[in-house]
C-alpha positions as CSV (number, residue, x, y, z in Angstrom):
1,X,29.1,13.9,-25.5
2,X,29.2,13.4,-21.7
3,X,31.2,15.9,-19.6
4,X,31.9,16.4,-16.0
5,X,29.4,19.2,-15.9
6,X,26.7,16.9,-17.3
7,X,27.4,14.4,-14.6
8,X,27.3,17.0,-11.9
9,X,24.0,18.4,-13.1
10,X,22.5,14.9,-13.0
11,X,23.8,14.4,-9.5
12,X,22.0,17.6,-8.4
13,X,18.8,16.2,-9.8
14,X,19.3,12.8,-8.2
15,X,20.0,14.3,-4.8
16,X,16.9,16.5,-5.1
17,X,14.7,13.5,-5.9
18,X,16.2,11.5,-3.0
19,X,15.7,14.4,-0.6
20,X,12.1,14.8,-1.5
21,X,11.5,11.1,-1.5
22,X,12.9,10.9,2.1
23,X,10.7,13.8,3.1
24,X,7.6,12.0,1.8
25,X,8.5,8.7,3.5
26,X,9.0,10.5,6.8
27,X,5.3,11.4,6.7
28,X,4.5,7.8,7.6
29,X,5.7,8.5,11.1
30,X,3.7,11.7,11.3
31,X,0.3,10.1,10.7
32,X,-1.5,10.0,14.1
33,X,-4.9,10.6,15.7
34,X,-5.0,14.1,14.4
35,X,-5.1,12.7,10.9
36,X,-8.1,10.6,11.9
37,X,-9.9,13.6,13.3
38,X,-9.2,15.6,10.2
39,X,-10.8,12.9,8.0
40,X,-13.8,12.7,10.4
41,X,-14.3,16.5,10.2
42,X,-14.3,16.5,6.4
43,X,-16.5,13.3,6.3
44,X,-19.1,14.9,8.5
45,X,-18.9,18.3,6.9
46,X,-22.4,19.5,5.7
47,X,-21.0,22.3,3.6
48,X,-17.6,22.7,1.8
49,X,-14.0,22.2,2.6
50,X,-12.3,25.6,2.0
51,X,-8.6,25.3,1.5
52,X,-6.4,28.3,2.0
53,X,-2.7,29.2,2.0
54,X,-0.3,31.9,0.8
55,X,2.5,31.6,-1.9
56,X,3.7,28.1,-2.6
57,X,1.4,26.7,0.1
58,X,-1.5,28.3,-1.8
59,X,-0.5,26.5,-5.0
60,X,-0.4,23.2,-3.2
61,X,-3.7,24.1,-1.5
62,X,-5.4,24.7,-4.8
63,X,-4.3,21.2,-6.0
64,X,-5.5,19.6,-2.8
65,X,-8.9,21.3,-3.1
66,X,-9.2,20.1,-6.7
67,X,-8.4,16.5,-5.7
68,X,-10.9,16.6,-2.8
69,X,-13.6,17.9,-5.2
70,X,-12.9,15.3,-7.8
71,X,-13.1,12.5,-5.3
72,X,-16.4,13.3,-3.6
73,X,-15.6,16.1,-1.1
74,X,-17.0,19.5,-2.2
75,X,-14.0,21.8,-1.9
76,X,-12.4,24.9,-3.4
77,X,-9.4,27.1,-2.8
78,X,-9.5,30.7,-1.5
79,X,-6.6,33.1,-1.2
80,X,-6.7,34.6,2.4
81,X,-5.9,38.0,1.0
82,X,-9.1,37.9,-1.1
83,X,-11.2,37.4,2.1
84,X,-10.7,41.0,3.0
85,X,-12.3,42.0,-0.2
86,X,-15.6,40.2,-0.1
87,X,-14.7,36.5,-0.5
88,X,-15.6,35.9,3.1
89,X,-19.2,35.6,2.0
90,X,-18.6,32.2,0.5
91,X,-18.1,30.6,4.0
92,X,-20.8,29.3,6.2
93,X,-20.8,27.6,9.6
94,X,-21.4,24.2,7.9
95,X,-17.9,24.5,6.2
96,X,-14.5,23.3,7.3
97,X,-11.4,25.3,6.6
98,X,-8.1,23.7,5.8
99,X,-5.2,26.2,6.3
100,X,-1.7,25.4,5.0
101,X,1.5,27.1,6.1
102,X,4.9,25.4,6.4
103,X,6.0,27.7,9.3
104,X,2.5,27.9,10.8
105,X,3.1,31.6,11.4
106,X,2.4,33.2,8.0
107,X,1.1,36.7,8.7
108,X,-1.4,36.9,5.9
109,X,-2.9,33.6,6.8
110,X,-3.0,34.3,10.5
111,X,-5.0,37.5,9.8
112,X,-7.6,35.3,8.3
113,X,-7.9,32.8,11.1
114,X,-9.7,35.1,13.6
115,X,-12.6,35.5,11.1
116,X,-12.9,31.8,10.8
117,X,-12.9,31.4,14.6
118,X,-15.5,34.1,14.9
119,X,-17.8,32.2,12.5
120,X,-17.2,29.0,14.6
121,X,-15.9,27.1,11.6
122,X,-13.5,24.2,12.4
123,X,-10.0,24.5,11.2
124,X,-7.7,21.8,9.9
125,X,-4.2,23.3,10.2
126,X,-1.3,21.8,8.2
127,X,2.2,22.9,9.0
128,X,5.6,21.8,9.9
129,X,5.5,23.4,13.4
130,X,3.2,21.9,16.0
131,X,4.0,24.8,18.3
132,X,3.0,27.5,15.8
133,X,0.1,29.9,16.1
134,X,-1.7,28.0,13.3
135,X,-1.4,24.8,15.3
136,X,-2.6,26.6,18.4
137,X,-5.8,27.9,16.9
138,X,-6.6,24.8,14.7
139,X,-9.3,22.4,15.7
140,X,-7.1,19.7,14.3
141,X,-3.4,20.1,13.4
142,X,-1.6,17.8,11.0
143,X,2.2,18.0,11.2
144,X,4.1,17.9,7.9
145,X,7.7,18.4,9.0
146,X,10.7,17.9,6.8
147,X,14.3,17.7,7.9
148,X,15.5,20.0,5.1
149,X,14.4,21.4,1.8
150,X,15.8,19.9,-1.4
151,X,16.9,23.4,-2.3
152,X,20.7,23.5,-1.8
153,X,20.3,26.7,0.2
154,X,17.6,25.0,2.3
155,X,15.4,28.0,1.5
156,X,13.1,27.5,-1.5
157,X,10.0,25.4,-0.6
158,X,10.7,22.0,-2.3
159,X,10.6,19.0,0.0
160,X,8.0,20.8,2.2
161,X,5.6,21.5,-0.6
162,X,6.0,18.0,-2.0
163,X,5.3,16.5,1.4
164,X,2.3,18.7,1.9
165,X,0.9,17.7,-1.4
166,X,1.3,14.0,-0.6
167,X,-0.4,14.6,2.8
168,X,-3.3,16.2,1.0
169,X,-3.5,13.2,-1.3
170,X,-3.5,10.9,1.7
171,X,-6.5,12.8,3.2
172,X,-8.4,12.6,-0.1
173,X,-7.7,8.8,-0.5
174,X,-8.7,8.1,3.1
175,X,-11.9,10.0,2.6
176,X,-12.6,8.0,-0.6
177,X,-12.1,4.8,1.3
178,X,-14.4,5.6,4.2
179,X,-17.0,7.0,1.8
180,X,-16.9,3.9,-0.3
181,X,-16.2,6.0,-3.4
182,X,-16.5,3.9,-6.5
183,X,-15.2,4.2,-10.1
184,X,-18.7,5.2,-11.3
185,X,-18.7,8.0,-8.7
186,X,-15.3,9.2,-10.1
187,X,-16.8,9.1,-13.6
188,X,-19.7,11.3,-12.5
189,X,-17.2,14.0,-11.5
190,X,-15.2,13.6,-14.7
191,X,-17.8,13.3,-17.5
192,X,-15.5,14.9,-20.0
193,X,-12.5,12.7,-19.4
194,X,-11.7,9.4,-21.0
195,X,-12.4,7.4,-17.9
196,X,-15.7,9.2,-17.4
197,X,-16.7,8.5,-21.0
198,X,-15.8,4.8,-20.7
199,X,-17.6,4.3,-17.4
200,X,-20.7,6.2,-18.3
201,X,-21.2,5.3,-22.0
202,X,-23.6,2.4,-22.6
203,X,-24.3,0.0,-25.4
204,X,-27.2,2.0,-26.7
205,X,-24.9,5.0,-27.0
206,X,-22.5,3.3,-29.4
207,X,-24.4,0.4,-31.0
208,X,-25.2,0.3,-34.7
209,X,-29.0,-0.1,-35.1
210,X,-29.5,0.7,-38.8
211,X,-29.0,-1.6,-41.9
212,X,-28.1,-4.6,-39.7
213,X,-27.2,-7.7,-41.7
214,X,-30.3,-9.9,-41.1
215,X,-29.9,-13.3,-42.6
216,X,-32.7,-16.0,-42.7
217,X,-31.6,-19.2,-41.1
218,X,-32.6,-21.2,-44.2
219,X,-30.6,-19.0,-46.6
220,X,-27.8,-20.8,-48.4
221,X,-24.3,-19.8,-47.4
222,X,-23.4,-18.7,-50.9
223,X,-26.0,-15.9,-50.5
224,X,-25.3,-15.3,-46.9
225,X,-21.6,-14.5,-47.5
226,X,-22.6,-11.6,-49.7
227,X,-25.0,-10.1,-47.0
228,X,-22.3,-10.5,-44.3
229,X,-19.8,-8.7,-46.5
230,X,-22.2,-5.9,-47.3
231,X,-23.1,-5.5,-43.6
232,X,-19.4,-4.6,-42.8
233,X,-19.7,-6.0,-39.3
234,X,-18.2,-9.4,-39.9
235,X,-21.4,-11.1,-39.0
236,X,-25.1,-11.9,-39.8
237,X,-28.0,-12.3,-37.5
238,X,-31.0,-14.7,-37.9
239,X,-34.3,-13.6,-36.4
240,X,-37.6,-15.5,-35.8
241,X,-41.0,-14.2,-36.8
242,X,-41.1,-12.1,-33.6
243,X,-37.8,-10.4,-34.2
244,X,-36.1,-12.4,-31.6
245,X,-32.5,-13.6,-32.1
246,X,-32.3,-17.2,-33.3
247,X,-28.6,-17.3,-34.2
248,X,-25.5,-15.6,-35.5
249,X,-22.9,-16.4,-38.0
250,X,-19.5,-14.7,-38.4
251,X,-16.7,-14.4,-40.9
252,X,-14.9,-17.1,-39.0
253,X,-17.9,-19.4,-39.2
254,X,-18.0,-19.0,-43.0
255,X,-14.3,-19.6,-43.4
256,X,-14.5,-22.8,-41.4
257,X,-17.5,-23.9,-43.4
258,X,-15.5,-23.3,-46.6
259,X,-12.6,-25.3,-45.3
260,X,-14.9,-28.1,-44.3
261,X,-17.2,-28.3,-47.3
262,X,-15.0,-26.5,-49.9
263,X,-16.9,-26.0,-53.1
264,X,-20.1,-27.5,-51.7
265,X,-20.3,-25.0,-48.9
266,X,-22.4,-22.6,-51.0
267,X,-25.4,-25.0,-50.8
268,X,-25.3,-25.5,-47.1
269,X,-27.6,-23.3,-45.0
270,X,-27.0,-20.7,-42.3
271,X,-28.7,-22.7,-39.6
272,X,-26.1,-25.5,-40.0
273,X,-23.2,-23.2,-38.8
274,X,-24.9,-20.5,-36.7
275,X,-24.3,-20.0,-33.0
276,X,-27.8,-20.4,-31.5
277,X,-27.1,-18.6,-28.2
278,X,-24.8,-15.7,-29.1
279,X,-23.5,-13.3,-26.5
280,X,-25.7,-10.3,-26.0
281,X,-26.0,-7.4,-23.6
282,X,-28.9,-5.1,-22.6
283,X,-28.9,-1.5,-23.9
284,X,-27.9,0.0,-20.6
285,X,-24.8,-2.2,-20.3
286,X,-21.6,0.0,-19.8
287,X,-19.0,-0.4,-22.5
288,X,-16.4,-1.3,-19.9
289,X,-18.5,-4.4,-19.1
290,X,-18.9,-5.1,-22.8
291,X,-15.1,-5.1,-23.3
292,X,-14.7,-7.6,-20.5
293,X,-17.2,-9.9,-22.2
294,X,-15.4,-9.6,-25.5
295,X,-12.0,-10.3,-23.9
296,X,-13.3,-13.3,-21.9
297,X,-15.0,-14.9,-24.8
298,X,-12.5,-13.9,-27.5
299,X,-15.1,-12.2,-29.6
300,X,-15.1,-8.8,-31.3
301,X,-18.9,-8.1,-31.4
302,X,-21.9,-8.5,-29.2
303,X,-25.6,-8.1,-29.9
304,X,-27.7,-5.6,-28.1
305,X,-31.1,-6.9,-27.1
306,X,-34.0,-6.0,-24.9
307,X,-35.1,-8.3,-22.0
308,X,-37.3,-10.2,-24.4
309,X,-34.4,-11.0,-26.8
310,X,-35.5,-8.6,-29.5
311,X,-32.5,-7.4,-31.5
312,X,-31.8,-3.7,-31.0
313,X,-28.3,-3.3,-32.5
314,X,-24.7,-4.5,-32.6
315,X,-21.6,-3.2,-30.7
316,X,-18.2,-4.1,-32.1
317,X,-14.7,-3.7,-30.7
318,X,-14.1,-0.4,-32.4
319,X,-17.3,1.2,-31.1
320,X,-15.9,0.7,-27.6
321,X,-12.7,2.6,-28.3
322,X,-13.8,6.1,-27.3
């Protein structure tokens, strides 16, 4: 049952979403040459991009670091407080530091900055205050300024953290573009994920190679239908004396032959209905490409052959559903 309280709660949520959406859209007007310089710094970085920040900015920084790493920019997050207890050893002069602070004057972060400057490591500062100490000591400063937080008290980091996260994504995406980062590159960084599996798995990884339904082309269809059924692939393959594919028949071919010849179909031979140039792929073909071939040709199986057309196996639709 709807009540006034229910409606009020929803309005609070809607207003929060609107405020944060507006804060994100305002970023468009804040993209300038400093953004270009930040991308160039990270693109030419010979070491790692070390992201740092305190509190909510730290949480956002950890996500930005993870996104950069997964899209081709070696990166990790470090808490500036840990630097005073040995973590400074992970940094080298080949690195770039990305420091995040909404105010740009966070004490714990600013105590870390002199160490970075001493090591002559370039700093990409991200804050909402272009006149802050962080902006002053940064090699490049990216402004992420919001008019107000979505918090009704205008205190809790809400719009500002969302905007910073989006700016981090914008940097990562820009780097992907200038690097020419491809889906296969993404898969290499995500071998355990579904996309990684789909982009890296090949025909030889999923093909069935044992007990294939091999059917002589001169076999009568009455016998062939039994072998096709036993093969449980919905097809039979005819090979020549050198183990090269000569043709293929499917369940559909057999049904059409039954409709055409009816009772007499059992005496007709495989070669009369087989497809003489069936679709095939090489063993290193990615399953994503195999799926495109199946969709384009409205088929549910493809043969796997070597470059000399020797049959190696069969991949069906279900094998590609990893």
